[in-house]
C-alpha positions in Angstrom: -8.9 14.9 -0.2 -10.6 13.1 -3.0 -12.3 9.9 -2.1 -11.8 6.9 -4.4 -15.3 7.1 -5.8 -14.8 10.8 -6.6 -11.4 10.4 -8.4 -12.2 10.7 -12.1 -8.8 9.3 -13.3 -9.1 6.3 -11.0 -12.7 5.6 -12.0 -11.8 5.5 -15.7 -9.0 3.0 -15.0 -11.2 0.9 -12.7 -13.6 0.4 -15.6 -10.9 -1.2 -17.7 -9.1 -3.0 -14.9 -11.4 -5.3 -12.9 -8.5 -6.3 -10.5 -8.1 -2.7 -9.5 -11.8 -2.4 -8.8 -11.7 -5.4 -6.6 -8.7 -4.2 -4.6 -9.9 -0.7 -4.1 -13.3 -2.0 -2.9 -11.4 -4.2 -0.4 -9.3 -1.2 0.7 -12.4 0.9 1.3 -14.1 -2.0 3.2 -11.3 -1.9 5.8 -11.5 1.9 6.1 -8.6 3.1 4.0 -8.2 5.1 0.9 -5.7 6.0 -1.8 -4.1 9.4 -1.6 -2.8 11.8 -4.2 0.6 13.3 -3.7 -1.2 16.5 -2.8 -3.1 14.8 -0.1 0.2 13.6 1.4 1.7 17.1 1.1 -1.3 18.8 2.8 -1.3 16.3 5.7 2.5 16.5 6.1 2.3 20.3 5.8 4.8 20.4 2.9 4.7 22.6 -0.2 2.1 21.7 -2.7 4.3 22.8 -5.6 6.7 19.9 -4.9 4.1 17.4 -3.8 4.5 15.0 -6.7 8.3 15.2 -6.5 8.3 14.5 -2.7 6.0 11.5 -3.1 8.0 10.2 -6.0 11.2 10.5 -4.0 9.7 8.6 -1.1 8.5 5.9 -3.5 11.9 5.7 -5.3 13.7 5.4 -2.0 11.5 2.6 -0.8 9.9 4.5 2.0 6.3 4.1 0.6 4.8 2.3 -2.3 2.4 3.7 -4.9 0.0 2.5 -7.5 0.4 4.0 -11.0 -3.1 4.5 -12.3 -2.1 6.2 -15.5 1.1 7.4 -17.1 3.0 9.1 -14.2 -0.2 9.5 -12.2 0.2 7.8 -8.8 -1.9 7.0 -5.7 -0.7 6.0 -2.3 -2.5 3.7 0.1 -3.0 5.9 3.2 -2.3 3.1 5.7 1.4 3.7 5.0 1.2 7.0 6.9 1.0 7.7 10.6 -2.4 8.9 11.6 -1.0 11.6 13.9 1.5 13.4 11.7 1.1 11.7 8.3 4.8 10.7 8.2 5.5 7.4 6.5 5.5 4.4 8.8 8.9 2.8 9.2 7.5 -0.6 9.0 6.5 0.0 5.4 10.1 0.8 4.6 11.2 -2.4 6.4 8.7 -4.5 4.3 9.8 -2.8 1.1 13.4 -3.6 1.9 12.8 -7.3 1.7 10.7 -7.2 -1.5 12.3 -7.2 -5.0 12.0 -3.8 -6.7 10.1 -5.3 -9.7 7.0 -6.1 -7.5 4.3 -3.6 -8.4 2.2 -1.5 -6.0 -1.0 -3.2 -7.0 0.5 -6.6 -6.2 1.8 -5.3 -2.9 -1.6 -3.7 -2.0 -3.3 -7.0 -2.8 -0.9 -8.8 -0.5 -1.7 -6.4 2.4 -5.4 -7.1 1.9 -5.2 -10.9 1.4 -6.3 -13.1 4.3 -3.4 -14.9 6.0 -5.3 -18.0 6.7 -5.2 -18.9 3.1 -1.5 -18.0 2.6 0.3 -19.0 5.8 -1.6 -21.8 7.5 1.6 -23.2 9.1 2.7 -19.8 10.7 1.2 -18.6 14.0 -0.3 -15.2 13.2 -2.3 -14.7 16.4 -5.7 -13.3 15.6 -4.7 -11.2 12.5 -6.5 -12.0 9.3 -4.4 -9.9 6.8 -1.0 -8.3 6.7 -2.7 -5.0 7.0 -4.2 -5.9 10.3 -0.8 -6.9 11.5 0.6 -3.5 10.7 1.8 -1.8 13.9 1.1 -4.9 16.0 3.6 -7.5 15.0 6.0 -5.8 12.6 8.7 -8.5 12.9 6.4 -11.2 11.7 5.0 -8.9 9.0 8.5 -8.4 7.5 9.1 -12.2 7.7 5.8 -12.9 5.9 6.8 -10.4 3.2 10.1 -12.3 2.8 8.3 -15.6 2.5 5.8 -14.3 0.0 8.0 -12.3 -2.3 11.6 -13.7 -2.0 10.9 -17.4 -1.6 8.0 -17.2 -4.1 6.0 -19.4 -1.8 2.7 -18.3 -3.3 2.0 -16.3 -6.4 -0.7 -13.6 -6.0 
């Protein structure tokens, strides 16, 4: 698996897109990474020859989201995948179901990393600071927060 700082395509894009630099830094700070389609295939023990197609199919069906870093070159935040078997987490699909299709992967990743205290001061979120921290702990609330953010346009990221 190539780490973010070792990914030459991503590093070139980061130099031209400061927002991507900020978001990928935040992702690494919380212990996650962006995976290539091949990383997903290796971890899921599927064929490498169809890795890009399989990842694209999951993305198109709303099972996971990706970030297009160059023409048809995608990366996938690894928090979307189960740590035991690398299958996509169902909650990601549930969140993607309530988000309009035109919302990009970078915007969605930024939402997962944005502190809740600034976005949802009137909603009880227990002790979680970001939607990413809520992942696997309070999935019903996570889906509701995605609805509020993206459907009601309560706040623009």
